[in-house]
C-alpha positions in Angstrom: -28.5 30.3 -13.7 -25.8 32.9 -14.4 -22.2 32.2 -13.4 -20.0 35.0 -12.3 -17.3 35.8 -14.9 -19.2 34.2 -17.8 -19.1 36.2 -21.0 -21.9 36.5 -23.6 -21.5 37.8 -27.1 -23.7 40.1 -29.2 -26.4 40.8 -26.7 -29.3 43.2 -27.4 -30.5 45.7 -24.7 -33.1 48.4 -24.3 -33.5 51.4 -22.1 -36.6 51.4 -19.8 -38.0 53.5 -17.0 -37.5 51.7 -13.7 -40.7 52.1 -11.7 -38.9 51.6 -8.4 -36.4 54.4 -9.0 -38.0 56.5 -11.7 -34.6 56.4 -13.5 -33.8 55.2 -17.0 -32.0 51.8 -16.8 -30.7 49.3 -19.4 -31.8 45.6 -19.5 -31.5 42.7 -22.0 -34.3 42.2 -24.5 -36.4 39.2 -23.6 -35.8 35.7 -25.1 -32.0 35.9 -24.7 -31.8 33.6 -21.7 -31.2 36.3 -19.0 -33.4 36.8 -15.9 -36.0 39.5 -16.5 -34.8 41.6 -13.6 -31.1 41.8 -14.5 -29.6 45.1 -15.4 -26.5 46.1 -17.5 -23.8 48.4 -16.3 -22.8 50.9 -19.0 -21.7 54.5 -19.4 -24.2 57.0 -17.9 -24.6 58.7 -21.3 -26.6 55.7 -22.6 -29.1 56.3 -19.8 -29.1 60.1 -20.0 -29.0 60.7 -23.8 -31.3 58.0 -25.2 -35.1 57.8 -24.6 -36.9 54.9 -23.1 -37.2 52.0 -25.6 -33.9 52.7 -27.4 -32.4 49.3 -28.5 -28.6 48.7 -28.3 -26.2 45.9 -28.9 -22.9 45.2 -27.2 -19.9 43.2 -28.3 -20.0 41.2 -25.1 -21.1 41.3 -21.5 -19.7 39.7 -18.4 -21.7 38.5 -15.5 -20.6 40.4 -12.3 -21.7 40.6 -8.7 -21.8 43.6 -6.4 -20.3 43.3 -2.9 -23.9 43.6 -1.4 -24.9 40.6 -3.6 -26.7 42.0 -6.7 -25.8 40.2 -9.9 -25.6 42.4 -13.1 -24.1 42.4 -16.6 -21.2 44.7 -17.5 -20.8 45.7 -21.1 -17.3 45.4 -22.6 -15.7 48.8 -22.0 -19.1 49.9 -20.7 -20.0 50.6 -24.4 -23.4 50.0 -26.1 -24.1 50.6 -29.8 -27.4 51.9 -30.9 -29.3 49.8 -33.5 
């Protein structure tokens, strides 16, 4: 279970095509302890400029929650670094 405000260091992410929205989104790679449906909030350029399947790392992410209830991860300074 993720706790709001918890930070995680050196997390790996990938871009993927979300079948529900037909948009490129960013999610953690599997086997890092995150739920499979959680998304990461980052700068739009990472979704627009990189193809599906691009792998990134981030210094840290924080567990956050939207007012309507969705939990997500927010990258430090919304920055991802391509691997």
